[in-house]
C-alpha positions as CSV (number, residue, x, y, z in Angstrom):
1,M,133.7,84.6,81.5
2,T,135.4,87.9,82.1
3,K,135.4,89.7,85.4
4,S,133.0,92.3,83.9
5,E,130.6,89.6,82.6
6,T,130.7,87.9,86.0
7,S,129.9,91.2,87.7
8,D,127.0,92.0,85.4
9,C,125.7,88.5,86.0
10,V,125.8,88.9,89.7
11,L,124.1,92.3,89.5
12,T,121.4,90.9,87.3
13,M,120.8,88.0,89.6
14,Q,120.6,90.3,92.7
15,A,118.2,92.6,90.9
16,L,116.0,89.7,89.9
17,R,116.1,88.3,93.4
18,N,115.0,91.7,94.8
19,A,112.1,91.9,92.3
20,L,111.0,88.4,92.8
21,L,111.0,88.8,96.6
22,V,108.3,91.4,96.1
23,V,106.1,90.0,93.3
24,N,106.8,86.3,93.8
25,G,104.1,83.6,93.4
26,K,101.1,83.5,91.1
27,W,98.8,85.9,92.9
28,K,100.5,89.3,93.5
29,L,100.6,90.5,90.0
30,Q,97.0,89.3,89.4
31,I,95.9,91.2,92.5
32,I,97.7,94.4,91.2
33,V,96.0,94.0,87.8
34,A,92.6,93.7,89.5
35,L,93.2,96.7,91.8
36,N,94.6,98.8,88.9
37,A,91.1,98.4,87.4
38,G,89.6,100.1,90.4
39,T,89.1,100.0,94.2
40,R,87.7,96.8,95.5
41,H,86.2,95.4,98.7
42,F,87.8,92.2,99.9
43,R,85.0,89.9,98.6
44,G,84.9,91.6,95.2
45,L,88.6,91.3,94.9
46,E,88.4,87.7,95.9
47,R,85.9,87.1,93.0
48,S,88.1,89.0,90.5
49,V,91.1,86.7,91.1
50,P,89.7,83.2,90.3
51,G,91.1,80.4,92.4
52,I,92.6,82.4,95.3
53,S,91.6,81.4,98.8
54,T,90.5,83.9,101.4
55,K,93.6,83.2,103.6
56,V,96.0,83.6,100.7
57,L,94.4,86.8,99.5
58,A,94.6,88.3,103.0
59,K,98.3,87.4,103.2
60,E,99.1,88.7,99.7
61,L,97.2,92.0,100.4
62,K,99.3,92.5,103.6
63,D,102.5,91.9,101.6
64,L,101.5,94.3,98.8
65,E,100.6,96.9,101.4
66,A,103.9,96.5,103.2
67,H,105.7,97.1,99.8
68,H,103.6,100.2,99.1
69,F,101.8,98.9,96.1
70,I,98.3,99.1,97.6
71,A,96.5,100.9,100.4
72,R,93.8,99.6,102.7
73,T,91.0,101.9,103.9
74,V,88.6,101.0,106.7
75,H,85.3,102.7,106.7
76,P,83.6,102.5,110.2
77,G,80.3,100.9,110.2
78,P,78.1,99.4,110.9
79,P,78.9,97.4,109.0
80,V,82.7,98.1,108.8
81,L,83.8,98.2,105.1
82,V,87.4,97.6,104.0
83,E,88.5,98.8,100.6
84,Y,91.8,98.3,98.8
85,H,93.2,100.4,96.0
86,A,96.4,100.5,94.0
87,L,98.9,103.2,94.8
88,P,100.7,105.1,92.0
89,Y,103.8,102.9,92.8
90,A,101.9,99.9,91.5
91,R,101.9,101.4,88.0
92,T,105.6,101.0,87.9
93,L,104.9,97.3,87.3
94,D,102.8,98.0,84.2
95,P,105.6,97.4,81.8
96,V,106.6,94.2,83.6
97,I,103.0,93.0,83.5
98,E,102.6,93.8,79.8
99,V,105.8,92.0,78.8
100,L,104.8,89.0,80.9
101,K,101.3,89.1,79.3
102,V,102.7,89.0,75.8
103,W,105.2,86.3,76.7
104,G,102.5,84.2,78.3
105,L,100.3,84.5,75.2
106,Q,103.2,83.5,73.0
107,H,104.1,80.6,75.3
108,Q,100.5,79.3,75.3
109,Q,100.4,79.4,71.5
110,R,103.6,77.5,71.4
111,L,102.2,74.9,73.8
112,D,98.9,74.7,71.8
113,A,100.9,74.2,68.6
114,G,102.7,71.2,70.1
115,N,106.1,73.0,69.9
116,A,106.8,72.7,73.6
117,V,110.3,71.5,74.5
118,T,110.2,68.2,76.4
119,V,112.8,67.3,79.0
């Protein structure tokens, strides 16, 4: 491997690490997709992301808010209502989400066809 190839590899790995630190796990992108469809109350968002627990959703929402992908709005009550909505920055993930969606569909077709690589 040349010095240039090594440098490109290191830069690629650093960039991937930076990205994965923000959107890691199975929930964050799903939450962003749900919020890109419209503002949601906590319980509505919880219902729109099947399988997520209340505790995990709360944690992931805090992380996404800290990274400026979403905003939280508290409407004083009674009862107090909390809404979440995607910020414009969340749309920068649209191409990533689309590529992952296409790849995920292709991967599932491969698995369904019995062409999965076994280790």
